[in-house]
C-alpha positions as CSV (number, residue, x, y, z in Angstrom):
1,M,169.1,226.9,216.3
2,R,168.8,225.1,219.2
3,I,166.7,222.4,217.5
4,A,168.7,222.7,214.2
5,A,172.0,223.0,216.5
6,A,171.0,219.2,218.5
7,F,170.7,217.3,215.1
8,E,173.8,218.2,213.8
9,Q,175.5,217.4,217.2
10,A,173.9,214.3,217.2
11,K,174.9,213.6,213.6
12,A,178.4,214.4,213.6
13,E,178.1,211.6,216.7
14,D,176.3,209.4,214.7
15,R,173.8,208.3,216.6
16,A,169.9,210.0,216.7
17,A,168.9,212.9,218.8
18,L,166.7,211.7,221.9
19,G,163.7,213.5,223.1
20,I,161.7,213.0,226.3
21,F,158.0,214.3,227.0
22,I,156.6,214.4,230.5
23,T,153.7,216.9,231.4
24,A,153.7,220.0,233.3
25,G,152.9,219.7,236.6
26,D,152.5,216.2,236.7
27,P,152.1,215.0,239.3
28,D,152.6,218.6,241.2
29,L,154.7,221.6,239.4
30,E,157.3,220.7,242.5
31,T,158.3,217.5,241.2
32,S,157.8,217.6,237.3
33,K,160.0,220.8,237.9
34,E,162.7,218.7,239.5
35,I,162.6,215.5,236.7
36,L,162.9,218.6,233.4
37,M,165.4,220.1,235.1
38,G,167.1,216.6,235.6
39,L,166.3,215.9,232.0
40,P,169.6,217.3,230.0
41,H,171.7,215.3,232.9
42,Q,170.6,212.1,231.7
43,G,171.4,212.3,227.9
44,V,168.1,213.9,226.9
45,D,168.9,216.0,223.5
46,F,165.5,218.2,223.3
47,V,162.7,218.0,226.2
48,E,158.5,218.6,224.9
49,L,156.8,219.5,227.8
50,G,153.5,219.0,227.9
51,M,150.6,221.6,227.6
52,P,148.1,219.6,230.0
53,F,144.6,220.0,228.5
54,S,141.5,218.4,229.9
55,D,140.4,216.5,226.2
56,P,143.9,215.1,225.1
57,M,142.0,213.6,222.5
58,A,145.0,212.1,220.4
59,D,146.5,211.4,224.1
60,G,146.0,207.5,225.0
61,P,145.1,206.4,228.6
62,S,148.6,207.3,229.9
63,I,149.1,210.4,228.9
64,Q,145.4,211.5,229.7
65,A,145.9,210.1,233.0
66,A,148.9,212.9,233.8
67,S,147.1,216.0,232.1
68,L,144.4,215.1,234.8
69,R,146.9,214.5,237.5
70,A,148.7,218.1,236.0
71,L,145.1,220.1,236.0
72,K,144.3,218.7,239.3
73,A,147.2,219.9,240.8
74,G,146.1,223.2,239.6
75,T,148.6,223.6,236.6
76,K,147.8,227.0,234.6
77,L,149.6,227.4,231.6
78,R,150.9,229.9,233.6
79,H,153.0,228.1,235.0
80,V,153.9,225.8,231.9
81,L,155.8,229.1,230.3
82,E,157.0,229.5,234.1
83,M,158.5,226.6,234.0
84,A,160.2,226.9,230.3
85,A,161.5,229.9,231.7
86,E,163.5,228.0,235.2
87,F,164.4,224.9,232.5
88,R,166.0,227.8,230.0
89,A,167.5,229.3,232.2
90,A,169.9,226.3,234.1
91,H,169.9,224.5,230.4
92,P,170.9,227.7,228.2
93,N,171.5,225.0,224.7
94,V,168.8,222.3,225.4
95,P,166.0,222.7,222.8
96,L,162.5,223.0,224.4
97,I,159.7,222.3,222.8
98,L,156.0,222.9,224.1
99,M,153.2,220.2,223.1
100,G,149.5,220.4,223.3
101,Y,145.9,222.3,221.9
102,Y,145.0,225.1,221.1
103,N,142.2,225.5,223.0
104,P,144.0,226.6,226.2
105,I,145.9,228.9,224.1
106,Y,143.3,230.1,222.8
107,I,142.3,231.5,225.6
108,Y,145.5,232.8,227.0
109,G,145.5,235.2,224.2
110,V,148.0,234.0,221.0
111,D,149.7,237.3,221.1
112,R,150.7,237.1,224.8
113,F,151.4,232.7,224.1
114,L,154.3,233.8,221.8
115,D,155.5,236.7,223.6
116,E,156.2,234.9,226.6
117,A,156.8,231.8,225.4
118,V,159.8,233.2,223.4
119,S,160.8,235.4,226.6
120,A,160.8,232.1,228.2
121,G,163.6,230.7,225.6
122,V,161.4,228.3,224.4
123,D,161.8,226.9,220.8
124,G,159.1,224.8,218.8
125,L,155.6,224.5,219.6
126,I,153.6,220.6,218.6
127,M,149.9,221.3,218.3
128,V,148.3,218.0,217.1
129,D,144.5,220.1,216.9
130,L,145.6,222.4,214.1
131,P,145.5,221.1,210.1
132,P,147.8,223.4,207.7
133,E,144.1,224.6,206.8
134,E,144.2,226.6,210.0
135,D,148.3,227.9,209.9
136,E,146.6,231.3,210.3
137,E,145.6,231.0,213.3
138,L,149.2,230.1,215.9
139,C,151.9,228.6,213.0
140,L,152.3,231.7,210.7
141,P,152.3,234.0,214.1
142,A,154.5,231.2,215.7
143,R,156.9,231.4,212.6
144,Q,156.7,234.9,212.7
145,A,157.8,235.4,216.1
146,G,160.7,233.1,215.6
147,L,159.4,229.5,217.0
148,D,159.5,226.6,215.3
149,F,156.1,224.9,214.5
150,I,157.0,221.6,214.3
151,R,154.2,219.2,212.2
152,L,153.2,215.5,212.7
153,I,153.1,213.0,210.2
154,T,151.0,209.6,210.3
155,P,151.2,206.5,208.8
156,T,147.7,207.7,206.7
157,T,149.2,210.6,205.5
158,D,149.6,210.5,201.4
159,D,151.6,211.8,199.2
160,A,148.7,214.3,197.7
161,R,148.9,215.9,201.0
162,M,152.3,216.0,202.2
163,P,153.2,218.7,200.2
164,V,150.0,220.6,202.5
165,V,151.1,219.9,205.6
166,L,155.0,220.2,205.1
167,A,154.2,223.7,203.6
168,N,155.0,226.1,206.9
169,S,156.6,223.2,209.0
170,S,160.0,224.1,210.5
171,G,162.7,222.6,213.7
172,F,161.8,219.0,212.5
173,V,159.4,216.5,211.3
174,Y,157.9,214.3,214.2
175,Y,156.5,211.1,212.3
176,V,153.5,209.4,214.5
177,S,154.9,205.9,214.2
178,I,151.5,204.1,214.6
179,T,147.6,204.9,213.8
180,G,145.4,205.7,216.7
181,I,146.8,207.0,220.2
182,T,149.6,207.2,221.7
183,G,150.9,205.3,223.9
184,T,149.1,201.6,222.8
185,R,151.4,200.0,220.1
186,S,154.8,199.8,218.8
187,A,156.4,199.7,214.8
188,S,158.2,198.1,213.2
189,A,161.8,199.1,212.4
190,D,160.5,198.0,208.5
191,S,157.7,200.6,209.0
192,I,160.1,203.4,210.6
193,A,162.8,203.1,208.0
194,D,160.2,202.8,204.8
195,A,158.4,206.5,206.5
196,M,162.1,208.2,207.2
197,A,162.8,207.4,203.4
198,R,159.5,208.9,202.4
199,I,159.8,211.8,204.2
200,R,163.4,212.8,203.4
201,S,161.9,212.5,199.7
202,F,159.5,215.6,201.1
203,S,161.5,217.6,203.1
204,A,165.4,218.3,204.1
205,L,164.0,219.2,208.3
206,P,165.1,216.3,210.1
207,A,163.3,213.3,210.5
208,V,161.6,212.4,213.9
209,V,159.7,208.8,215.0
210,G,157.6,208.8,218.1
211,F,154.5,207.9,219.6
212,G,154.5,203.8,220.4
213,I,158.3,204.0,221.4
214,K,159.3,202.8,224.8
215,T,162.2,200.6,225.6
216,P,165.8,201.4,225.2
217,E,166.3,198.7,222.5
218,Q,163.1,199.9,220.0
219,V,165.3,203.5,220.2
220,R,167.9,202.2,219.1
221,E,165.7,200.4,216.7
222,A,164.4,203.6,215.1
223,A,167.9,205.7,215.8
224,M,168.9,203.4,212.8
225,H,167.1,204.8,210.4
226,A,165.5,208.2,212.2
227,D,167.4,211.5,212.9
228,G,165.7,211.4,216.1
229,V,163.4,209.5,218.6
230,V,160.9,210.7,220.8
231,V,159.7,209.0,224.0
232,G,156.6,209.7,226.0
233,S,153.9,207.3,227.6
234,A,156.8,205.1,229.0
235,V,158.4,207.8,231.1
236,V,154.9,209.1,232.4
237,D,154.2,205.6,232.7
238,Q,156.8,205.5,234.9
239,L,156.1,207.9,237.0
240,A,152.8,207.2,237.5
241,A,154.3,203.9,239.0
242,S,156.0,205.2,241.2
243,L,153.4,207.5,242.9
244,D,152.4,206.9,246.4
245,Q,148.6,205.3,246.8
246,D,146.8,209.0,247.1
247,G,148.7,209.5,243.9
248,R,151.0,211.8,245.2
249,A,154.9,211.8,244.1
250,S,156.9,209.6,246.0
251,A,160.4,209.9,247.5
252,S,161.2,207.4,244.3
253,T,159.5,209.4,241.4
254,V,162.1,211.9,240.8
255,S,164.9,209.3,240.2
256,A,162.9,206.7,238.9
257,T,162.0,208.7,236.0
258,L,165.4,210.1,235.6
259,A,166.6,206.7,235.5
260,L,164.6,205.3,232.4
261,A,165.0,208.4,230.8
262,K,168.8,207.8,231.4
263,A,168.2,204.1,230.4
264,L,166.5,205.0,227.0
265,A,169.8,208.1,226.2
266,E,171.7,204.4,226.0
267,G,169.2,203.6,222.7
268,R,170.6,206.7,221.0
269,H,173.2,205.0,219.8
270,R,173.2,203.3,217.1
271,Q,175.8,200.8,218.1
272,A,175.2,198.6,221.1
């Protein structure tokens, strides 16, 4: 319900919904928690919270490094769920989506994970390494538990594959605007427009674009065509640039990261 409400509000205000991705525990639990708690105050409409994993194969160097920093700081899946619960207590209406890979959830226990995610107030999941053929592993149990399961559509997803990918999806459709890993290139506005139109011909869910969007100007360009825009690597890069020479949080880490989120939120308005 929170995800649908966020997109309905954005639509009513003639703008896109902005999502920001951060990795839980990067560069440490307390700093990432402070950033997470501050994001809604910067105009962010929903948050994607990364569950750190040692082999994030779909992610580029920036988010890979963020995962490694978080793991080095001792972040575990239970800490991510605890952060989610604290976020929900502070922000009862802001959607929170957990993004990551299946292996840590499998080890944790699917039933236990879903129970605790629902209790923590998580709204949805994005699992980049579980294809529709594996829906019984997590997608269907998650949907039954009341969590949205958000699917990724890529530029190479053809018309025959699209209904298969979208069959059990909910929340929104996440369009990966570039081929390859995150944070490496940017898509053109024309390609985004074409992709959004194509997705809408297959699904009534909100169409969101992410991967490769780094600046407020790119957010605004994407917002002209998409129902939502997600920025990840640029935010993680800003955080990384603020760290001291030992890779620890500095006095500016939280403020610099939140300042970028605020600037990006300006771009969700379709008029400058």
